[in-house]
MARGU-859890 format. One record per residue: residue in three letters; x negated, y negated, z of N, C-alpha, C in turn. Coordinates in steps of 0.1 Angstrom, whole numbers, padded with zeros to 4 digits, always signed. Layout:
<vexbas>
alaXYZXYZXYZ ...
</vexbas>
This chain:
<vexbas>
met-2336+0049-0851-2330+0058-0860-2325+0051-0872 thr-2328+0055-0884-2324+0048-0896-2309+0051-0899 asn-2302+0040-0902-2288+0042-0905-2286+0048-0919 gln-2281+0061-0920-2280+0068-0932-2266+0066-0939 tyr-2258+0058-0933-2244+0057-0937-2242+0044-0945 pro-2231+0042-0952-2229+0030-0960-2229+0018-0952 thr-2233+0007-0958-2232-0006-0951-2219-0012-0954 trp-2210-0010-0944-2196-0013-0947-2193-0028-0949 thr-2202-0036-0943-2200-0051-0945-2202-0054-0960 asn-2212-0047-0966-2214-0050-0981-2202-0045-0989 val-2196-0033-0985-2185-0028-0992-2173-0037-0991 leu-2170-0042-0979-2159-0051-0978-2161-0064-0985 leu-2174-0069-0985-2177-0082-0992-2175-0080-1007 ala-2179-0069-1012-2177-0066-1027-2163-0066-1030 ala-2155-0059-1021-2140-0058-1024-2134-0072-1024 gly-2139-0081-1014-2133-0094-1014-2136-0103-1026 leu-2148-0101-1031-2152-0109-1042-2145-0104-1055 ala-2142-0091-1055-2135-0086-1067-2120-0091-1067 gly-2115-0096-1056-2101-0101-1056-2100-0115-1060 cys-2111-0122-1063-2111-0137-1067-2113-0138-1082 asn-2107-0149-1088-2109-0151-1102-2122-0159-1104 met-2133-0152-1106-2146-0159-1108-2152-0157-1122 ile-2143-0152-1131-2149-0149-1145-2145-0160-1154 gly-2132-0165-1154-2128-0175-1163-2134-0189-1161 pro-2134-0198-1172-2140-0211-1170-2133-0219-1160 arg-2141-0227-1152-2135-0235-1142-2130-0249-1147 val-2133-0253-1160-2128-0266-1166-2122-0263-1179 ser-2110-0269-1182-2104-0267-1195-2112-0271-1207 asp-2110-0263-1218-2118-0266-1230-2111-0278-1238 glu-2099-0282-1234-2092-0292-1242-2098-0306-1238 ala-2096-0316-1247-2100-0329-1244-2092-0334-1232 pro-2097-0343-1224-2091-0348-1211-2077-0354-1214 asp-2075-0362-1225-2063-0369-1227-2053-0361-1235 ala-2056-0349-1240-2047-0341-1249-2036-0335-1241 pro-2024-0335-1246-2013-0329-1239-2015-0314-1239 pro-2008-0307-1230-2010-0292-1230-2004-0286-1242 ala-2010-0275-1246-2004-0268-1258-1990-0263-1254 pro-1982-0261-1264-1968-0258-1262-1966-0245-1253 asp-1973-0235-1255-1971-0222-1248-1981-0221-1236 ala-1989-0231-1233-1999-0230-1223-1993-0228-1209 thr-2000-0221-1201-1996-0219-1187-2008-0224-1178 ile-2004-0230-1167-2015-0235-1158-2018-0224-1148 glu-2031-0221-1148-2036-0210-1140-2040-0216-1126 ile-2035-0210-1116-2039-0215-1102-2045-0203-1095 asp-2057-0205-1090-2064-0194-1083-2056-0190-1071 ala-2054-0177-1069-2047-0172-1058-2055-0173-1045 ala-2049-0174-1034-2056-0175-1022-2064-0163-1019 pro-2076-0164-1013-2085-0153-1011-2077-0142-1003 asp-2080-0129-1006-2074-0119-0998-2078-0120-0983 ala-2069-0116-0975-2072-0116-0960-2082-0105-0957 pro-2090-0108-0947-2100-0098-0944-2094-0084-0942 ala-2100-0074-0948-2094-0060-0946-2097-0055-0932 gly-2088-0047-0926-2091-0041-0913-2100-0029-0915 pro-2103-0022-0904-2111-0010-0905-2105+0000-0914 met-2114+0007-0921-2109+0017-0931-2108+0031-0924 tyr-2117+0034-0915-2118+0047-0909-2117+0047-0893 val-2121+0036-0887-2120+0035-0872-2105+0034-0869 arg-2100+0042-0860-2086+0041-0856-2084+0035-0842 pro-2073+0028-0839-2071+0022-0826-2070+0033-0815 ala-2072+0028-0803-2070+0037-0791-2056+0043-0791 gly-2056+0056-0788-2043+0062-0787-2038+0069-0800 thr-2046+0067-0811-2043+0074-0823-2043+0089-0822 val-2033+0096-0826-2033+0111-0826-2039+0116-0838 val-2050+0123-0837-2057+0129-0848-2051+0142-0852 pro-2048+0144-0864-2041+0157-0868-2050+0169-0867 ser-2044+0181-0864-2052+0193-0864-2056+0197-0878 ile-2068+0203-0879-2073+0208-0892-2064+0219-0897 ala-2055+0225-0889-2045+0235-0893-2035+0228-0903 asp-2034+0215-0902-2025+0208-0912-2030+0208-0926 ser-2043+0211-0927-2049+0212-0941-2052+0226-0944 ala-2043+0232-0952-2044+0246-0955-2058+0249-0962 glu-2063+0240-0970-2076+0242-0977-2087+0243-0967 leu-2088+0233-0957-2099+0233-0948-2098+0244-0938 ala-2086+0247-0933-2084+0258-0924-2088+0271-0930 ser-2085+0273-0943-2090+0285-0950-2105+0285-0951 gln-2111+0274-0953-2125+0273-0955-2132+0277-0942 ile-2127+0273-0930-2132+0277-0918-2131+0292-0916 lys-2120+0297-0919-2118+0312-0917-2127+0320-0925 ile-2130+0315-0937-2139+0323-0946-2154+0322-0942 phe-2158+0311-0937-2172+0309-0935-2176+0308-0920 asp-2167+0311-0911-2170+0310-0896-2180+0320-0891 gly-2183+0331-0898-2192+0341-0894-2185+0352-0885 leu-2173+0350-0882-2166+0360-0874-2160+0372-0883 asn-2158+0383-0877-2153+0395-0884-2137+0393-0883 asp-2131+0390-0895-2117+0387-0895-2109+0399-0890 gly-2112+0411-0894-2105+0423-0890-2106+0425-0875 ala-2118+0424-0869-2119+0425-0855-2112+0414-0847 leu-2112+0402-0852-2105+0391-0846-2090+0393-0846 ala-2085+0398-0857-2070+0400-0858-2066+0412-0848 thr-2074+0422-0848-2072+0434-0839-2071+0429-0824 ala-2080+0420-0821-2081+0415-0807-2071+0404-0804 gly-2062+0401-0813-2052+0390-0811-2058+0376-0811 gly-2068+0374-0820-2074+0361-0821-2084+0358-0810 val-2089+0368-0803-2099+0367-0792-2113+0372-0797 val-2123+0363-0796-2137+0368-0799-2141+0376-0787 thr-2143+0389-0789-2147+0398-0778-2162+0399-0777 arg-2166+0405-0765-2180+0407-0762-2184+0421-0766 ser-2198+0422-0767-2204+0435-0770-2215+0437-0760 pro-2219+0450-0757-2230+0452-0747-2243+0452-0754 gly-2253+0447-0747-2267+0447-0751-2276+0448-0739 lys-2289+0446-0741-2299+0447-0731-2309+0436-0732 ala-2314+0431-0721-2325+0421-0721-2331+0420-0707 asn-2344+0419-0707-2352+0417-0695-2349+0428-0685 gly-2347+0441-0690-2345+0452-0680-2331+0453-0675 ala-2321+0445-0680-2308+0446-0675-2298+0447-0686 ala-2286+0451-0683-2275+0451-0693-2269+0437-0694 val-2266+0433-0706-2260+0420-0708-2248+0421-0717 met-2239+0411-0718-2229+0410-0728-2231+0398-0737 phe-2227+0400-0749-2229+0389-0759-2218+0387-0768 trp-2217+0375-0774-2207+0373-0785-2214+0372-0798 asn-2209+0378-0808-2215+0378-0821-2208+0368-0831 phe-2215+0357-0835-2209+0347-0844-2215+0348-0858 gly-2221+0360-0861-2225+0363-0874-2238+0356-0878 ala-2240+0356-0891-2253+0351-0897-2255+0336-0894 ala-2267+0333-0891-2270+0319-0889-2277+0313-0901 pro-2274+0301-0905-2280+0296-0918-2295+0293-0916 leu-2302+0295-0927-2316+0293-0928-2320+0284-0939 asp-2331+0277-0938-2337+0269-0948-2351+0274-0949 gly-2354+0283-0958-2367+0290-0958-2367+0299-0946 asn-2377+0298-0937-2378+0306-0925-2374+0298-0913 phe-2367+0286-0915-2364+0278-0904-2349+0277-0902 ala-2344+0278-0889-2330+0277-0887-2325+0263-0889 ile-2313+0262-0896-2307+0249-0898-2299+0245-0886 ser-2300+0232-0883-2292+0227-0872-2284+0215-0878 ala-2274+0210-0870-2266+0199-0874-2263+0190-0862 pro-2260+0178-0864-2258+0169-0852-2244+0171-0846 val-2243+0168-0833-2231+0166-0826-2232+0152-0819 tyr-2223+0143-0823-2223+0130-0818-2215+0129-0805 val-2221+0123-0795-2215+0122-0782-2214+0107-0777 leu-2202+0102-0776-2201+0088-0772-2206+0087-0757 ala-2213+0077-0754-2219+0076-0741-2220+0061-0736 asp-2221+0059-0723-2223+0046-0717-2238+0045-0715 asp-2243+0033-0719-2258+0030-0717-2260+0020-0706 asp-2268+0024-0696-2270+0015-0684-2280+0005-0687 gly-2286+0005-0699-2296-0005-0702-2310-0002-0698 ala-2311+0009-0690-2324+0013-0685-2328+0027-0691 gly-2321+0031-0701-2325+0043-0708-2317+0055-0704 thr-2307+0053-0695-2299+0065-0691-2285+0064-0699 leu-2282+0075-0706-2270+0075-0713-2261+0086-0707 thr-2249+0081-0703-2239+0090-0697-2228+0094-0706 pro-2226+0106-0710-2215+0110-0719-2202+0105-0714 arg-2193+0100-0723-2180+0097-0719-2171+0109-0720 thr-2161+0109-0712-2151+0121-0712-2138+0117-0719 asp-2137+0105-0724-2124+0100-0730-2124+0101-0745 his-2135+0106-0751-2135+0108-0765-2142+0121-0769 pro-2135+0129-0777-2141+0142-0781-2154+0141-0788 tyr-2162+0152-0788-2174+0152-0796-2170+0150-0811 leu-2180+0145-0819-2178+0144-0833-2189+0152-0840 leu-2184+0161-0850-2193+0169-0858-2193+0163-0872 asp-2204+0166-0879-2205+0161-0893-2200+0171-0903 ser-2197+0183-0899-2195+0194-0909-2187+0205-0902 ile-2180+0213-0911-2173+0225-0906-2179+0237-0914 pro-2176+0249-0910-2181+0261-0918-2177+0260-0932 gly-2187+0263-0941-2184+0262-0955-2190+0249-0961 asp-2192+0238-0953-2198+0226-0958-2213+0228-0959 ala-2219+0221-0968-2234+0221-0969-2240+0217-0956 arg-2250+0224-0952-2258+0222-0940-2250+0223-0927 tyr-2239+0230-0928-2232+0233-0915-2240+0243-0907 ser-2240+0241-0894-2246+0250-0885-2239+0250-0871 pro-2238+0261-0865-2232+0261-0851-2242+0255-0841 ile-2254+0255-0845-2265+0250-0836-2265+0235-0837 arg-2262+0227-0827-2260+0213-0828-2270+0205-0820 arg-2277+0196-0827-2286+0187-0820-2278+0176-0814 ile-2280+0173-0801-2272+0164-0794-2277+0150-0797 val-2268+0141-0801-2271+0127-0805-2261+0118-0797 tyr-2266+0110-0789-2258+0101-0781-2255+0088-0789 val-2242+0084-0788-2238+0071-0795-2234+0061-0784 pro-2242+0052-0781-2239+0042-0770-2228+0033-0774 val-2217+0032-0766-2207+0022-0769-2211+0008-0764 thr-2206-0002-0771-2209-0016-0767-2197-0021-0759 ala-2199-0034-0754-2189-0041-0746-2176-0043-0754 thr-2176-0042-0767-2164-0044-0775-2156-0031-0777 tyr-2162-0020-0773-2155-0007-0775-2142-0007-0766 ala-2131-0004-0772-2118-0004-0765-2111+0009-0767 gly-2118+0020-0767-2111+0033-0768-2108+0037-0783 glu-2114+0030-0792-2112+0034-0806-2115+0048-0809 val-2109+0054-0819-2110+0068-0822-2119+0069-0834 leu-2130+0077-0833-2139+0080-0844-2139+0094-0847 ser-2131+0098-0858-2128+0112-0861-2136+0117-0873 ser-2145+0109-0878-2153+0113-0890-2166+0106-0889 val-2176+0110-0897-2189+0103-0898-2187+0090-0905 glu-2177+0089-0914-2174+0076-0920-2169+0066-0909 ala-2161+0071-0900-2157+0062-0889-2168+0058-0880 leu-2178+0067-0878-2189+0064-0870-2198+0053-0877 ala-2200+0054-0889-2208+0044-0897-2201+0031-0896 glu-2188+0031-0898-2180+0018-0898-2181+0012-0884 ala-2180+0020-0873-2180+0015-0860-2194+0009-0857 ile-2205+0014-0863-2218+0008-0861-2218-0006-0868 glu-2212-0006-0880-2212-0019-0887-2204-0029-0880 leu-2193-0025-0873-2184-0034-0866-2189-0038-0852 gly-2200-0031-0848-2206-0034-0835-2198-0028-0823 ile-2189-0018-0826-2182-0011-0816-2191-0002-0808 val-2201+0004-0816-2211+0013-0810-2224+0009-0815 gly-2235+0013-0808-2248+0011-0812-2254+0022-0821 glu-2267+0020-0824-2274+0031-0832-2274+0044-0824 pro-2271+0055-0831-2272+0068-0824-2286+0071-0819 lys-2287+0078-0808-2300+0081-0801-2301+0096-0799 pro-2310+0103-0806-2312+0117-0804-2316+0120-0790 ala-2310+0130-0784-2314+0134-0770-2326+0143-0769 gly-2330+0149-0781-2341+0159-0781-2337+0173-0776 thr-2323+0175-0775-2318+0188-0770-2308+0193-0780 trp-2304+0205-0778-2294+0212-0787-2285+0222-0779 arg-2274+0226-0785-2266+0236-0779-2258+0244-0789 asn-2253+0255-0786-2245+0264-0795-2230+0260-0794 leu-2225+0255-0805-2211+0250-0806-2205+0255-0819 pro-2202+0268-0820-2196+0273-0832-2182+0269-0834 val-2179+0265-0846-2165+0261-0850-2157+0274-0853 val-2145+0275-0848-2137+0287-0850-2123+0283-0855 pro-2115+0292-0861-2102+0289-0865-2093+0284-0854 val-2084+0275-0857-2075+0269-0846-2068+0281-0839 gly-2067+0280-0826-2061+0290-0818-2069+0302-0814 thr-2082+0302-0818-2091+0313-0814-2095+0312-0800 arg-2095+0323-0792-2099+0322-0778-2112+0331-0776 leu-2118+0329-0764-2131+0336-0761-2129+0345-0749 glu-2133+0358-0751-2133+0367-0740-2143+0364-0730 leu-2139+0363-0717-2149+0359-0706-2152+0370-0697 gly-2143+0381-0696-2146+0392-0688-2141+0389-0673 gly-2143+0399-0665-2139+0398-0651-2124+0396-0651 val-2119+0387-0641-2105+0385-0640-2101+0372-0648 ala-2111+0366-0655-2108+0354-0662-2100+0357-0675 ala-2090+0349-0678-2083+0350-0690-2092+0345-0702 pro-2089+0349-0714-2096+0344-0725-2096+0328-0725 met-2107+0322-0729-2108+0308-0729-2103+0301-0741 asp-2095+0291-0740-2092+0283-0752-2104+0275-0757 ala-2104+0272-0770-2115+0265-0776-2114+0250-0772 leu-2125+0243-0773-2125+0229-0770-2122+0221-0783 pro-2113+0212-0783-2110+0204-0794-2121+0192-0796 val-2126+0191-0808-2135+0181-0812-2131+0175-0825 tyr-2138+0164-0830-2134+0158-0843-2144+0162-0853 ala-2139+0164-0866-2147+0166-0877-2139+0163-0890 arg-2144+0157-0900-2137+0155-0912-2124+0147-0911 gly-2122+0140-0900-2109+0133-0898-2099+0141-0891 tyr-2102+0153-0886-2093+0162-0880-2098+0167-0866 arg-2089+0173-0858-2092+0180-0846-2096+0194-0851 val-2108+0199-0846-2112+0213-0849-2116+0219-0836 asp-2116+0232-0836-2119+0240-0823-2134+0245-0823 val-2140+0244-0812-2154+0249-0810-2154+0256-0796 phe-2164+0264-0795-2167+0270-0782-2181+0264-0777 pro-2180+0257-0766-2193+0252-0760-2199+0263-0751 leu-2210+0269-0756-2215+0281-0750-2227+0279-0741 gly-2228+0286-0731-2241+0286-0722-2241+0276-0711 gly-2231+0268-0710-2230+0258-0699-2243+0250-0699 ala-2247+0246-0686-2259+0237-0685-2272+0245-0690 leu-2272+0258-0688-2284+0266-0692-2285+0266-0707 gly-2273+0264-0714-2273+0265-0729-2278+0252-0736 ile-2280+0242-0728-2285+0229-0734-2300+0230-0733 gln-2306+0232-0745-2321+0235-0745-2328+0224-0753 pro-2341+0222-0750-2349+0213-0757-2354+0218-0771 leu-2356+0209-0780-2361+0213-0793-2375+0218-0791 arg-2379+0226-0801-2393+0231-0801-2400+0226-0813 asn-2410+0217-0811-2416+0210-0823-2406+0203-0832 asn-2396+0197-0826-2386+0190-0833-2377+0199-0841 gly-2377+0212-0838-2369+0222-0845-2361+0231-0835 ile-2354+0240-0841-2346+0250-0833-2354+0263-0831 pro-2356+0267-0819-2364+0279-0817-2356+0292-0821 thr-2362+0302-0825-2356+0315-0828-2363+0326-0820 gly-2356+0337-0818-2362+0348-0811-2360+0361-0820 gln-2359+0372-0813-2357+0385-0820-2348+0394-0813 glu-2341+0402-0820-2333+0413-0814-2338+0426-0819 asp-2342+0435-0810-2347+0448-0814-2335+0458-0816 arg-2334+0463-0828-2324+0473-0832-2331+0486-0832 leu-2327+0496-0824-2335+0508-0822-2330+0520-0830 leu-2340+0527-0835-2337+0540-0842-2343+0551-0833 ser-2335+0560-0829-2339+0570-0819-2351+0578-0823 gly-2360+0581-0813-2371+0590-0816-2368+0604-0812 val-2356+0607-0809-2352+0621-0806-2345+0627-0818 ala-2350+0638-0823-2345+0645-0835-2333+0653-0830 thr-2322+0653-0838-2310+0661-0835-2306+0669-0847 gly-2297+0679-0845-2291+0686-0856-2299+0699-0859 thr-2295+0706-0869-2302+0719-0874-2303+0718-0889 pro-2315+0717-0894-2327+0715-0887-2328+0701-0881 pro-2336+0699-0871-2336+0686-0864-2341+0675-0873 val-2334+0664-0873-2338+0652-0881-2337+0640-0873 met-2344+0630-0877-2343+0617-0870-2331+0609-0874 ser-2325+0602-0865-2313+0594-0869-2317+0582-0878 thr-2308+0579-0887-2310+0567-0895-2300+0556-0892 thr-2293+0558-0881-2283+0549-0876-2288+0540-0864 leu-2288+0527-0866-2293+0518-0855-2284+0520-0843 asp-2291+0520-0831-2283+0521-0818-2274+0508-0817 ala-2263+0510-0812-2253+0499-0811-2257+0488-0802 gln-2265+0491-0792-2269+0480-0783-2283+0474-0787 pro-2283+0461-0791-2296+0455-0793-2303+0451-0780 val-2316+0450-0781-2324+0446-0770-2330+0432-0774 phe-2326+0422-0766-2329+0408-0770-2342+0404-0764 gln-2350+0396-0771-2362+0390-0766-2359+0380-0755 tyr-2349+0372-0757-2345+0362-0747-2332+0366-0740 gly-2332+0368-0727-2320+0371-0720-2316+0359-0712 ile-2309+0362-0701-2303+0351-0692-2314+0343-0686 pro-2314+0330-0688-2325+0322-0682-2324+0322-0667 ala-2335+0322-0660-2335+0322-0646-2333+0308-0640 ala-2335+0298-0648-2333+0284-0643-2331+0275-0655 pro-2326+0263-0653-2325+0254-0664-2338+0251-0671 pro-2339+0248-0684-2351+0246-0690-2357+0233-0686 thr-2370+0231-0688-2377+0218-0685-2380+0212-0698 thr-2393+0211-0701-2397+0205-0714-2398+0216-0725 ala-2398+0228-0721-2399+0239-0730-2386+0248-0730 phe-2382+0253-0741-2370+0261-0741-2372+0274-0734 asn-2362+0280-0729-2363+0293-0723-2351+0302-0727 tyr-2344+0298-0738-2334+0307-0743-2330+0302-0757 thr-2327+0311-0766-2321+0308-0779-2311+0319-0783 pro-2300+0316-0788-2291+0327-0793-2294+0332-0807 leu-2303+0325-0814-2307+0328-0827-2318+0339-0827 ala-2315+0350-0833-2324+0361-0833-2326+0368-0846 phe-2338+0369-0851-2342+0377-0862-2341+0392-0859 gln-2336+0400-0867-2335+0415-0864-2348+0422-0867 val-2352+0430-0857-2364+0438-0858-2359+0453-0857 glu-2362+0461-0868-2358+0475-0868-2370+0483-0862 val-2367+0490-0852-2378+0497-0844-2375+0512-0844 arg-2384+0519-0850-2384+0534-0849-2391+0538-0836 leu-2384+0543-0827-2390+0547-0814-2399+0559-0815 ala-2409+0559-0807-2419+0570-0807-2411+0584-0804 ser-2418+0594-0809-2412+0608-0808-2408+0611-0793 gly-2395+0615-0792-2390+0618-0779-2384+0607-0771 val-2385+0595-0776-2380+0583-0769-2365+0580-0773 asp-2356+0580-0763-2342+0578-0765-2339+0563-0763 pro-2331+0557-0772-2328+0542-0771-2322+0538-0757 thr-2315+0548-0750-2310+0544-0737-2321+0541-0726 thr-2333+0546-0729-2344+0543-0719-2351+0530-0721 ile-2347+0523-0732-2354+0510-0735-2344+0499-0731 thr-2348+0491-0721-2339+0480-0716-2345+0466-0717 ala-2358+0466-0722-2364+0453-0723-2374+0452-0735 asp-2374+0441-0741-2383+0439-0753-2398+0441-0749 ser-2401+0438-0736-2415+0440-0731-2419+0455-0730 ala-2409+0464-0731-2413+0478-0732-2417+0482-0746 leu-2415+0474-0755-2418+0477-0769-2430+0469-0775 phe-2431+0456-0771-2440+0447-0778-2449+0439-0768 arg-2461+0436-0773-2469+0425-0766-2466+0413-0774 arg-2465+0401-0768-2463+0389-0775-2472+0378-0770 gly-2475+0369-0780-2484+0358-0777-2477+0346-0770 thr-2483+0335-0768-2478+0324-0761-2466+0318-0769 thr-2466+0319-0782-2455+0314-0790-2443+0323-0790 gly-2444+0335-0785-2433+0345-0785-2434+0355-0797 ala-2444+0353-0806-2446+0361-0817-2452+0375-0813 ile-2448+0386-0820-2454+0399-0817-2469+0399-0820 ser-2477+0403-0810-2491+0405-0812-2495+0419-0812 gly-2486+0428-0808-2490+0442-0808-2478+0450-0803 tyr-2479+0464-0803-2468+0472-0798-2474+0483-0790 tyr-2465+0490-0782-2469+0501-0774-2466+0514-0781 pro-2476+0522-0785-2474+0534-0792-2466+0545-0784 thr-2466+0543-0771-2458+0553-0763-2443+0551-0765 ser-2440+0539-0770-2425+0535-0772-2422+0534-0786 val-2431+0529-0794-2428+0525-0808-2436+0533-0818 ala-2430+0539-0828-2437+0546-0839-2439+0536-0850 ser-2430+0527-0853-2431+0517-0863-2420+0507-0862 tyr-2422+0495-0868-2412+0485-0868-2412+0476-0880 thr-2401+0470-0883-2400+0461-0895-2393+0448-0890 val-2399+0437-0892-2392+0424-0889-2385+0420-0902 thr-2372+0418-0901-2363+0415-0912-2361+0400-0913 thr-2355+0395-0923-2352+0381-0925-2337+0378-0921 thr-2330+0387-0914-2317+0386-0910-2316+0378-0897 leu-2310+0366-0897-2309+0358-0885-2295+0357-0881 ser-2292+0360-0868-2278+0360-0863-2277+0351-0851 asn-2264+0346-0849-2261+0338-0838-2254+0347-0828 lys-2262+0353-0818-2256+0362-0808-2259+0356-0795 gln-2249+0350-0789-2250+0343-0776-2248+0353-0765 val-2259+0354-0756-2258+0362-0744-2249+0354-0734 gln-2240+0361-0727-2232+0355-0717-2240+0354-0704 phe-2242+0342-0699-2250+0340-0687-2244+0344-0674 ala-2230+0343-0673-2223+0346-0661-2210+0352-0664 glu-2206+0363-0658-2193+0369-0660-2182+0359-0657 gly-2172+0358-0666-2161+0349-0664-2164+0335-0668 ala-2175+0332-0675-2179+0319-0679-2184+0319-0694 pro-2183+0308-0701-2187+0308-0715-2202+0306-0716 
</vexbas>
């Protein structure tokens, strides 16, 4: 993996050279036997500056401040996190669930708003995970250092969808704190950690305002967020999906699916008219995975909205699976529809991060 960060050795070397007097002449212009001029001063080179310590890497035990201490950054997260501020306030700071349907069953999901796009492709960002390397290719994540993110909501290229990148520690690692990508780059230069190694997998890790909790349902209390590092601060994220939520990349990218938003085929009123209001419960193309993924993904929370006008007489409550509406090819793309269920449909460019809950009482 190419190091995209500054070469800190060169930066420190340049700073050291700037501290030395290397511009003035090294020999006096006066004749060797001439006495000094009356007002002359004798210039003595100062001792070289002592080597500077790390600029960004912090020693073990350093307490990283909460991003709530930065009013500007905390406000940035609140504005761009994708959550409905009114609904969040009404729920006392808890991200609540909504009902939906998938694979013939009722499901619950959390809505984290619009997902960022680059053209027609979902944007992802890295999550750096410090890990122990056994030297044989196995990297074991460490539990004594929080994850490190490169961005927060509102930053360029921020995404809740995170490509997992392992950062192997070296024998010289002594619990140093890496709370920013600048610290990570410096740690690589100092030999504290090795070159990051992409895992080829991703997971849903939305950043939320400090203190936000997640509704889990059942008898479980709302879950506190997980503290991670970003921009030199502690920030809150929700690690969603558990082991089933860690999915492989698809052609080195993030897979997307679709959510069917239904328009009733049953006319109501006098005179009878068709509804123009989308049914509240979406029907997801991808539901709860039956097993962990192998080399191919079997779930994604990213879904493009498909507006479906149901066939005459078909009520949205009778549709519980995407397979009742569409035929799909091996890539998951729509290859046809069933006229007995669908009158017409429109695939939109609206991409949302709607995470289906895989198990009641769990994130």
